[in-house]
N, C-alpha and C positions, 0 to 999 in steps of 0.2 A: 504493500500500500504506500509506503514511504517512497519507494522507487517511482511509482506511478505519479505521485504528487510532484516529485522532482522533475519528471518529464513534462508534466503539465506546466509547471512554473517556467521551465526552460523554453517551452513553446510560446508562452505568453511574452516572455522577455524578447525572444527573437522577433516576434510579430510587432511588439511595441517599438523596438529599435528600427525595424523596417519602415513602419509608418512615419516615425519621427524623421528619418533620413529623407524619405520621399517628400514630406512637407517642407523640410529645410531646403532641399535642392530646388524645388519649384519657387520658393520664396526668394532664393538668391539669383534665379535666372528668369525674371518676369518677361524679358524680351521674347523668350520662346513661346510663352502662352499668348502674348500679344500677337505674334505672327500667326499662331494657330487660329486665333479669332478671326483673322482675315480670310481664311480658306473656306470655300463653300462646304456645307455640311455633307453633301454627297461625296465629295473628295475625301473628307475626314473619315466617313463611314467606309469607303473603299479601302483606304489605307489601313484602317483598323482590321478589316476583314483579311487583308493581305498579311498583316502582322500575326493574325491568328493562324493562318496557314504556315507562316514562318515558324511560329512556335511549335506547330505540329511536326515540322521537319526536324526541330531540335529534339523532340521526344523520340522520333525515329532514329536519329543519330545516336542518342543515348542508349536506346535499346540495342542497336547493332554493336555499339562499343562494348556494352556489358556482356553481350553474347560472346564476344572474343575472350572475355574473362570468366565464362561459365557461370554468369549470374543473370537471373531474370527477376525483374521487378513487376509488381502488379500495375495495371493501367493507371489507377488513381495515384499511387505512390510515385510512379515515374513522372506523371504530369506535374504533380506538386513539386517534385525535386527540380524539374526544369523551370517551373515558375519561380521558385525561390532563387535558383541560380541566375535567372535573367535579371531579377531585381538586384541581387547582390553584385552581379557582374557590371551593371550600369552604375550603381551608386557607390559600390565598394572600391577600395584602393587597388590599383594595379590589375584590373580585370580579374577579380578574385573568385569568380564563379566556379571555375574548374577546381580550385583548391577547396572550396566549400563542398562540392560534390565528392571529392576524394575523401575528405574527412568524414562525411556522412556515411559513405559506403564502407569505409574502413571500420568505423565504429559499429555499424549495424550488421554488416555482412562479412567483416574481416577480409575485404577484398585484397588480393595480391597487388600491392601498389606498383610493383615492377611491371606486371601484366597491364594494369590499368594505365600506367604512364605510356607504355608502348602503344597500346590501343589508341590513346588520346593523340599521340604523335602521328599515328597513322591517319587519324582524322585531319589533323593539321596539314599533313602532307597533301591529302586530297584537296583540302580547302585552298592551300597555296597554289597547287597545280592548276586547278580550274580557274582560280583568279588570274594566274599567270597566262593561261590560254586566252582569257578575256582581254588581258592587257595587250597581248601581241596580235589581237584581232585588228589593230591599227595597220599592221603589215600584211596579215593574212586575209583580212576581210572575212567573208562567210566561210572561207576554208578553215577558220578556227573551229567552227562547229563540226566540220569533218574530222578535225584533229581530236576533238572530244569523243566523237563516236568511235574513232580508231582506238583510242585509249581504253574505252569500255570493251571493245571487242577483244583487245589483248588481255584484259583482266578476266573476261568471261571465259575465253578459250584456253588461256595459258595459266591463269591464276598467278602468273609471274613468278619466276624462280626466286626473286628477292623476297617477296612476301611469304612464299612457301617455306624458304629456309629460316627466315626470322620467326615466323609463327610457330614452326616446329621446335625451334630452340627454346622458346619461352612458353611452350605448351599452350599456345593460343589456337582457337578454332579458325580454320581458313574459310569456312562457308560464308560467314557474314561480311567478309572483306568487300565483295562486290556490292552487297547491300549497303555497306557503309559509304562506298564511293557514290552509289546512286543517291543516297540521302543527302550527301554533301553537295552533289550537283544540284539537287532540288533546292537546297538552302541558298546557294549562291545565285541560282536562277530567280528565285522569288525575291531576293534582294535587288536584283536588276530590275524587276518589274516595279518594286516599291520605289526605287530611285527614279525610274522613268515617270511614274505617276507624279512624284514629288516635283520633278523638273517641269512637267507640263503644268502643274498647279501654279507655279510662279511665272508662267508665261514663256517658258523656254521650249521651242520646238526642237526636238532632239532625235537623231537617227539611232537605229538599233546598235550599230557599231560604237557610236559615241557613248551610249548608255553602258555597254559592256566594259569599255575602258574606264569610265567613271566609277562603275561598280568595283572593278579590280583595284583601282587606286584607294577607294574607301575601305575595301577589305584588308589590304596590306597595312593600312594605318593601324588596325587593331592589334597587330603583332608587337608594336612598340608603344602602344597607348599607355599613358600614366594618369590620365584624367577620366572622369566619368563620361561615358558615351564618346570617348576619343575626341572630346572638344579641343580644338586647336590642331591636333595631330591629323585628323581627317581632312580638315580644310587645307592644311599645309600640303598634304599629299595630292589633293585635288588641284590645288593651284600649281604645284610643281609639274603635274602631268597635263596642264592646260593646253599645251601644244599638240597633244594627242587627241583629247576629246573636244577641244575648241568650245568649251563652255565658259562664258565670262565669269570673272571673280565675283561680281555682285550677285549673279544668279546662283553661284555656288553657296554663298553665305545665306541667301534667302531660302534655297532648297533645303539646306541643312537645318535651318531653324524650323521649317515645316516638318521635316522628318523627325527631328528630336521632339518637337511639340506633340506630334501624334504618338510617337513611341512612349513618351512620358505619360500621355493619357492612357495608352495601352497598359503600361506598367501599373498605373493607378487602378485600372480594372482588375489586374492580377492581384494587387494588394487587397482589394475588396473581396475577390473570390477566395483567396487564401484565408482572409479573416473569417468569412462565413463558414468555410470548411473547418477551420480550427475551432470556431465557436460550437459548431455541431458536434465535433469530436469531444470537446470539453464537456458539453452537456451529457453526452452518452456515457463518458467516463464517470461523471458525478453520479449518474443514476446507478451505474454498476457498483460504485463504492457504497452507496446507501443500501443497496441490496445485500452486499457482503456484511454490512453492519447488522 
């Protein structure tokens, strides 16, 4: 009973800190919400829906990553873990979502951290590879899409000697590798759609190739980001690659304000959802404690 009360107190503490950080961040960045207020409601709704799909790809990625480590989470637990990771990754220091997941999985499932780290690095490899292909689409044009298809064909038919050797050495399952690559491609693709809609929302007519390059630059910024939501780092990468995607700097700033505004709104919805779910779990636990008495 004491252990259950400690868990309940810890859950309440985590939830309280999450809400406090969310409120503090929005108070410190009022320009984001002001820009969001200027966007038509149907665009905001569309972006929220796209972010919901993006969140689903993260759940898919997590599922395939954990399969590589011989661990399976229930649908509700997996979704909640991704929700919390998204909130912590945005508002926490140094993109700390992966560290939070690792700590949770180690404590509850005693996950092999070496396996989990390798599986996570595999995901980052795919993330960087697909973003890199998007970036070189400036030179390859639509042949970049052919390159991605060719990479998938190689993974599907060969499973690649490199992954086969590495996964056997660390006792990882090889079957989910292709699924992890597919989930990662879905993630970066939906990000491209989100950025496309955001750019259109601020009045920038943009071509598909330009959107892919813009997405790649924004993705690579996350690898060295030290600020919430990669503020400053993403803009710097996008300005630096301006000669490739040909999107003006003022449009970059406006589009990023829209994107962050909608994403903060989306995270706010996640905070509400996690609060409701935790409240429900807390009430059920209280009922069970009373019955035990």
